[in-house]
Structures are given as C-alpha cells and as structure tokens.
Residue, then its C-alpha position, 0 to 999 in steps of 0.5 A: m489501528v483497526k487491523i491492531g484492534a482485530a489482531v487482538l480480538l482474533v487472539a481473544l476469540g481464539a482463546l475462547l474457542a480453544a478453552n471450550d474445545n480443549d483444542p490448541v490448534q485453533l488458538g495457534i491458527a488465531v495467533v498466526a492470523a493475529a500475527g499477520l494482522l499485526v504486522w500489517g497494522v504496524r506497517d500502516l503506523v510506521a509508513p502511512v504515506r505510499l506515494t507522494a509527487h513533487p517537482a523532482g519526481i515521485t517517492v514510492i514505498s519500498g519494502y516494508a517501510g522504506q521509500r524510493h525516489l523516482p525522477w519523472t525521467a525514470v517513470e515510463r507509464i502510469r496507468v489505472d488497472t480496472r477488474p471486476r472482482l466478486g462482483l465489484r470493480t477494483e482499481t489499481l494504480e500502476v506506476d512503471a519505472g522500468e525495473s520496478l512496477h509500483l502498485f497501489s490500491r484505493y486503500d493505499l492512496g486514500t482516493a481513487p486511483t484514476e484520479v491520481a493517475e491523472t494528477l501524476r500525468r499532469l505533474q510528469a508533463t509539467h516537470s519531466t523536462g529539465v528538472t534535476g534534484e532530490p526530492p524535498r525532505 
C-alpha cells in the first residue's frame, strides 16, 4: 500500500511542478515513475507470499504473480549471498534448482534470509528422501 500511495503522491507532485513551470516533461517523467511504482505495488497485493515450504518441496513466485512448485530433489543448493552496498550489508537468499535460480531479499521473505536458509536446509534434509506428491493447496 505504501508503494501505491507513493505513486499517487508522485503524480500529484509532478502535476504541481509541471503547472508551475509549464513543462509537460516533468509531468511525463512523474507519471512513468508512478506507473512503475503502481505495478510494483499491485504485485505485492496480488502475490504477497514469495516462498512457501512444505514436506513435498517449496513453492516459489514465478513471473509477475505465478507460482512454481520445486520438489526437494530439484533443489540443488540453498545459500545466502551477503554483499556490502552503500555502507550496509545486504543478504539475498538463493535457491538453485538447476535450470532456474530464485532470489529473495529480506523484504520478500519478511525475515532475515539467513534464518530462512537454515529452516529450508533443515526441511530439505528431513523431507528430501522418499517424499512424493503435490504441495498442499
């Protein structure tokens, strides 16, 4: 909701600046930036859950709002990539499924990627042998 509110404020600010300067380019730039924020905000509303784990494997977000089930046997590696950026340390959870790599930030997960990686590794070790079936609906 914050992103959608920011998009509305951005258009209003662009309109205010364009009205004062008679410059339609400022309004155009504000509208394009607001459209990007709006699309990003709607995605958060349509597909708020990015990663779920269950005995049969994990389900990850795919595309804009789709989902893809990965059985535990398809998950080759779970790791956390830590990098310094702008004086801060950022962590990204990487789930490597062979032909696809799925990346999740702290924002996507709602908690530290390190904690999620530990939980996923524990679940994978527990459920990767002999479990078949579809994820719960």
